[in-house]
N, C-alpha and C positions, 0 to 999 in steps of 0.2 A: 696359818690355817691350812688344813689340807685340802686338796683340789678334789671336786666331785669326780666321780667315776665318768669316763668320756661317753658312756652310753646312758647315763642318768637322765637325760632329758630327750632320749630318742623315743618320740611318741609311738612310732609304728612297732618297734621292737617290744615296747612295753605292753602295747595293746594285744599283740600276738602272745605273749608270755602269759598273761592274765587269761586270755582265752584258752590256752592249753591247760593251765592251771584250773580253770573252772571246768574244763571238761576231761579232767582226769588222765591227761595225757603225760603219764609220768615218764615215759621214754623221751617224749620230745622235750620235756623240762630237764632231765638229766643231760640229754645231748647238748642242749642250749647252754646250760651251766657249764659243762665241761669245756665247750669250745670258748666261751667268753672268757673263763678263767685262765685257760691255756693261752689265749691271746693277749689279754689285758693284765692278767695277775690277780684280779679280783672281780667281784660281782657288783651291779649296781643295787642299790637298796631294795628295789622292787623284786629283784631276783635272788636276793640272798635266802640261804637256807634257814628254816627255822629250827631252834634247838630241840633235840629229841626229848620226849617227855610225855608225860599223860595229857590229854586233852582235858579241857574243864568240863565239869559234870553241869548238866542242864538242872537248874534248881527250880 
């Protein structure tokens, strides 16, 4: 079984990341993702990039 990402359960980082995401701080998100990916080789699940595509329509 694969090991979880080292930052997967780091509550402070997750809280900050979700705050930046909620407040549309895309530069902060990109910088965080690049730094974590460069240092660890991957991203935690809560910081993973979403696949490109259309957003679902409101019905």
